[in-house]
N, C-alpha and C positions, 0 to 999 in steps of 0.2 A: 552788402553781406548778408544779411539776413535773405534775400533772395538766392545767394548763392548757395546756404545753408539749406533752405528747403528744398533746392535741386538736387543737392547732395543727400537729403534724406531720401527725396523720394524715389535717386537711384538705387539707394542701398534697400529699400524696402519695396520694391515695385509690387503693385498691386494685382492679386492673382483675378483674371480674367475667369470667367464661368467655361467650361469646357465645353464642347458641341454635345449636341442633344446623345447623337450616336454614342458616345464616349459615356455618358450618364448611363443610356439604357444598358450598355454592354455591361456596365462595373456592376450595376443594382441587380441584374439578370443574374450576374455570375454568384452573387451573394443569396440569392433564390435558390438557385442550382444547388449549391452547398447544401442548404436545409432540405432541398426535398430529397438530394441525394442521400443525404445520412439515413432517411428512412428506408428507400427499396434497397440500398446496399447492404442493409441490416437483415432485411427478411430473407435474401437470398442464402446467409450466411446463420439463420437460425439453427437449424439443423446440427452444424459443425460447431456452433456454440455450445450447444447442449452436449456434446459429446465431451467437447473440449474442457468444460468448467462443472460438469455434472449438475445443469439446470434442470429443473422439473416444467413440467408443461405451463404450471402456473408463472415459472421465472421466465419462459419465452416472452409469456404474455408481456411480463413488465420490463423485458429488455427492449420493449416498444414503448411501453406505456411510462414507463421512466421519462422517457423523452418527451414523449408527446403531452404529459401532464403538466410536466415545468414549463413547455415551451406553452401552452393554453394559457396556464395560472399567471405568468410573468409577461405575456405579451403587451397585454394593455400597460402596464408598468413601463415597458421596453418604447411602446409607442409614444406615451407621455412625455418621457427622459428625452425622445426624441425633438419633442417640440419646444421643451424647457430649456433642454441644455445643449442640443445641437444635432441636427440629426448625421452630419458626417462622424462627430464624437461617438455618437452609438452605434454606428455603423462599425466604426473600429474595435471598440471596446466588445460588443458582440461577438464579431468575427475573432476578436483575440481570445475571447473565454471558450469560444466554441473551438478552437483549433487546440489549444491546451488541453481541453478536456478530450479531444479524441486522441492525441496523445497518452492521456491517462489511461481510457477505455482499452487502446492497444496493447497497453503493456499492463494489463490486470491480471492477478493471478487468482483471484476468488472471484466467485460469482458476486458478493456483495459490493467489490470494487469497480466490477463492470458495471452494475446498476449506478452506482454514485455517480461515475462518471458519465453516463448518459443521462442522468437527472441534471448535471453540470453542463452537458452538450445541450439540452433542452432550453436551460437558462440564456446561455449565449444566444442560440435561437431567439428566443424571444426578443432579445435586445436587437438584435441583425434585422429580424424581417420585417417588421415595420418601418424601419428604416428605408429599406431597397424600395417600399412601395410609396412612400412619403417623398423621399428625395426623386423618385421617377415622375409622380402627380404634380411635385412642385414645380418641376423642369419643362413640362409638356401644356401647352394650354388645353382647357376643358375643350371637349368636341370631338372629333373624328380620329385628331391625331392622338389624344390620350387614349383613347378607345381601343387603338392601333398599338400604342406603348403597352397598355395593361394587356392585350393580347398577346404580345411578345412576352412580357413578364409571367403571366400565365403558359405559354408554350414552353418557355425556357425550365418552368418548373416540372414541368413533365417530360422534357428532355432531361432532367436530372432522373427520373423514375426510370426511363429507359437507360440511360447510362451506368445507374446504379444497378441494375437486372445483371447487367452483361458483365460490367466492371467488377461486381460483388463475384460472380460466377467464375470469372476469369482468376482474381485474385485468391480466394477458397482453393481453388485445386491447383493453382501453382503455387502458392506460397502457404496460406494460414487463414483463418477468420478474422486474426488479428488485423489484418492489411485491409478491411473493410472499414476499419476505422484509423490507422495512420493515414491512408492515402490521403486524408483531408489535412494532414498536418503540410504537405510542401504545396498543397492547391491553395490552402489559406493563408498560409505564409505570402505566396506571390500575389493573392488579391488583398492581402492587409497592404503591402509595398505601393500597389498601385491605385488604390483608394487613397491613400494617404497621401499620396504624390498629386492625385490629377481632380480629387474631388474638390469643392469649396463649402464652406460651412454656411449652414441656414438654421435659422430656427425662427419658429412663430408664435413663441407664447412667452409668457412674464418668468419672474423666478420663485414661482409656489413651490411650496415643497411638494416632494413625490410622496403618494399616500402607501407605505410599504406595508401599513398594516392591513390595507385591502388587499394588494397582491397577496400576502402571505394566508389571507384568509379564504382567499377565493382557490389559492393553489392545495392548501391542504385539506379544505374542503373537496375538492375534485378527487384530490387520492386516496381521502379517506372513502368518500363514494364508491368510487373505480374498485378499491379493495372490499368494501363490502358485498359488491355486486359478484365480483370472483370468487366470495367465500361460500357462496350456493351452491356451486357443484359438490362440495366435498360436506358441508354443512345443513345444507336446504335454508329455505327462504325463513323458517320461524325459529332459528337456533340462534341463541345470543350472541355467537361469534359472527353471525349476519345481520342482525337486526342492529346491535349495537353500533359498529360503523356504517350502516347505512343512516340511521338516524343522527349520527355526529355528524356526518357528511352533509346531511340536508340542514343541519342545524347551523354548521359553521357555513353555509353558502346564505343563508337567512340572515346571520350575525353580518356578512358581508355586503349584503343589500341594506340591512340597517345603518349600517357605517356609513356607507355612501350618501344616503339620504342625508345623513346630520355633519358631514366632514365639510371642512372651507374648500377644500382642495380634493376632491375625491378622483380615484382613480378612474371611475367611470359614472361621468354625469346621468342620472338616470332621466334628466330631462332631453339627453341627447335621443334617448329611446321614443322621444313623442314622434321625432321626422318619420313620417310613413317611410320614406326609403329607407332610412337608417334601420329600423325597427323589423319591417319585412325581409329585406335583405340578409340581415343576419340571422333570422329565424330561418329561413330557407337555406342559407349556408349550413348552418347546424344541421339540419335534416339531412342534406347532401352529404357532408362530411362523415356524419353518423354510418351511412352505409357505405359510400364510396371508398373511406380512408381505408376499410377490413378488406376491399378485392385483394390488393397485393398480400397481405397476411394470408388468407386462407387460400389464394392461389398458389402460393410458392409451396406452401404445406402440402396442398393436395398433389402437384407435379411431383413433387420429391419423395413424399409419404405413401402415396398411393398410386403413381405412375411410374415411380422409380427413377425419376429423372436425375442426373447428376446437378451439382448446383451450377455448372456453365450451361447445361442443357436448360435447367429452369431459368436463367438469367435471360436466355436466349427465346425462349418460349414467349416470355412477354413481354419484349421487345417491340414488336407489333400493335400492343396494348398501349405502351407507353407513347409511342408515335402518334397513337390516334389520339392521345390528349393535345398533342402538339397541332395536329391537324383540326380538332374542335376549337381550338384555341385561336388559332390564324383564322378559320373562317368566321368565328362568332362577329368581329366587327363591321365583316360585310354583310353580313345577315342582320345587324344590329340597325344598320343605315337603313335596310329595306323595311324589317318588320318590326324594329324597335325592341329594347333590352327585354320587356317582359316576355313578350311574344319568344324570343330567342333561349332566355331560362326555361321557360315550359317545354320548349321543343327540345333541349338537350336533355334534362331530367326525362323526359318521355324516353328516348333513347337508352339512356341508362335502365330505364325500369324494362326493356325489352332485354338487354344483355343480361340482366341479375334474373330477371324468371327464366331465361335459357339457361344460366349456368346453375339454375336450382336444382334443374334434371340432370346435373352429373351423376355419372357412373363409375363404378371401381375399373371396367374396363372400357373406358371410355377413349375415343382417337383425339390427337393433338387437334384437329380441326373443329370438330364439334363440342369439344368442353374444355378449350383454353382459346383459341385462335379468335373464331366468331362472336363467342358471348364476351371474352376480353375485349375486342375492338370495339363493340357496341357500348359496353359500360363505361369505359373510358372516352372514348369521343364523346358520349353524353355528357361526362365529367367536364372537359374542354369547354364544350359548347354552354355548358351553363355556368360553369364557375366567372367567366369574362363578364357577362352582363350583370350579375349579383354584385361581383366587385365594383363595377362601374357605378352602379345605382347607388351602393352603399356612400361610397366616396363624394359623390355629386352631391348628395344633401349636406356635405359638410363645409362649415366656416373654415377660413385658412388657419387660425388657431386651432382649429381641432381635428388636423388632418393627421397628423401622426396616430392621435388616439382612434380616430375610425379605421386608419389601416388597420391597426391592432387589432381592432374590435372585428374587421371581417375576418382576418387570420384567426382569431381566437375564437371565433364561433366554428370556424370549420375543423381547428383542431381538436375544441373541446367535444364537439359532438364527434370527433373521431375516436378519441381515448375512451368516452363513454361506451361507445358504440364497440370498439373492441373487447372493452370489458362485458357488456352484454352478449353481443356475437359468440364471442369465444366461448364464455360459461355456457350458453346453451348448447353450442358445438359441443363441448366436454361432456355434458349430461346426456347429449343424446346417445355420445359412443360409450357410455357406461364403462368408462375404463378400460375397454378393449382397441387394442392396436391393430386389426386387421382391416384391412383396405376398404372390405365393405362399411364396418362401424363408422369408420373414420369418413369415409365418403357421406354417408348419411346424416351426420355430424354437420360436415362443410355445407352439405346441401341445405339444411335445415337454417343456416347462418344467412346464403343468399334468397330464400324463402322469405326470412323477417325483414333482408335489407329491400328485397322488392316493395313490401307493405309500407316500409319507412317512406321510399320514394314517391308510392302513389300517393300518400296524406301530402307530400313535400309538394306536388305537381297541383294537386286543389288547393294549397296556401296560397301558392304562386299567384295562380291564375285569378285569385279573390283579392289578394291584399298587397302586391306590388303594384306601384303607381305606374300609370298608362303616359310613359314620357314621350316627347317627341321625337320621331326618326332624326337621325344624326345624318348631316349632308357631310 
C-alpha cells in the first residue's frame, strides 16, 4: 500500500525539471530589456512630459534620477534577497512592483505623482535586475558559454535602448507621453506569467536577515548628494542650500559604510571588495556609467531642443547608436577569447572616448551624420565592448553564495555612477547655458557635459589598465 501511495504522490506533484538554457536566457534577458527600455523610452518623452505636467529643468532631471537613484540604492538589497529567498521569487516580485508602478506613472496627474511612481519603478527594477543576471550565470557554466550568455544579456539591454527610443517616439506622437510608461504594463504582465510558469526556484544563501537599514542609508545618501549637486546651479557651491545636502549625503554614505563594517549580515560585505577582480571591475563600471549613462539624456535633448527633431525623429536618430551597443556586446566575447577581458575593456572604453571627444565639438547647426550618428555609434559601441568584460570579471571572482550580491553590485556601480553623473553633468550644462534657451546656449551646455565625460573615461582607461586583473584568455 505504501509504495502505491508514494507513486500516487509523485504523480500528483511531478518534479519540475530545469528549463532549457535558451529559455532561461530568453526570460532573463527580457527582464533586463524592460529595465533598460524604461530609461530610453522616457528620455524621448521628456520634453512632452515637461509640457504636460509643467516640469522644470530640474524636474526633468529627477524624472530620470528618481528611477536611477532608487534603482542603484536598493539593487544590493535586491541581489542579496535573491540569494537568501530565491532568485525566481525576487524576479517575480521585482517585475510585479515595476509593472504596477508603470501603471501609476502613466496615470499621474501631478509632477510629484510621476516622480513617486518613477522611484517605485526603480525599486522594482532594483529587485528584478540582479535576479536576471544571477539566474543566467547560475544556469550557464563559467567560461566561453557564460561569456556568450552575458554578452547576449548586455546586447539585449542595448536593444532595449534602441527599442525604447523608437517606441517612445511613436507612442508620444501617436498617443501621448503617458504611454511610454503604460506600455510596460502588458509586456510586464506577459513576462510575469511566463517566468512564473517556466523558471525554477534557486537560492544560494542561508536565512540571514536582510540589511534594510543599509539599503535605506545608501539610497538616502545618494539621493541627498544628487540633490545637493543639482542645487549648485541656482544657489552656487558655497550656499547653505547646497552645502547642507552635500554634507548630509556624504555623512549618510559614511554611516552606511560604518554600519556595513559592524552588522552581522551586511548588505555589502566590505571584505568582498578585497577581491581585486570585484573591486577593480566595479570602480571601472562606476566611471563608465558616470559618463555613458548621460549620453541618452543629452543626445535626446540636443536632437529635440536644438536641431528641432520631433520625438519620433529623435527616437529614429538614436537607433543606430543603440544597435551599436548590441554589436559591441556580441563582439566582446569573441575578442575576450583572443585578447582577454582586461584588454577588451580598455579597448571598448577608448572607442567610447573617441565618440565623446567628437560629440563635445557639436554645434547648433550640426548635421545628423556628424553630430549624432557617428559619435553616437562610437560611444555606444565602446559601451557594449567594455560592459561585457567588466561584468564577467566581477562575477568570476564571487563565491556561489555571493553571486546575487556581486551581480547587484555590478549594476549598482554602473547605475550609481550614472545617477551621480547625470546630476553633475546636467548641473554643469545648465550653469553654462546661464538660463538661456537659445540653441547656441543649449549646445554649449551639452558640449561641456561631453567634454567632462571624455575626461572621466580617460581616467577610467588608465585605471583599467593598471588595476584590472590579467586573466587567462577564454577558450
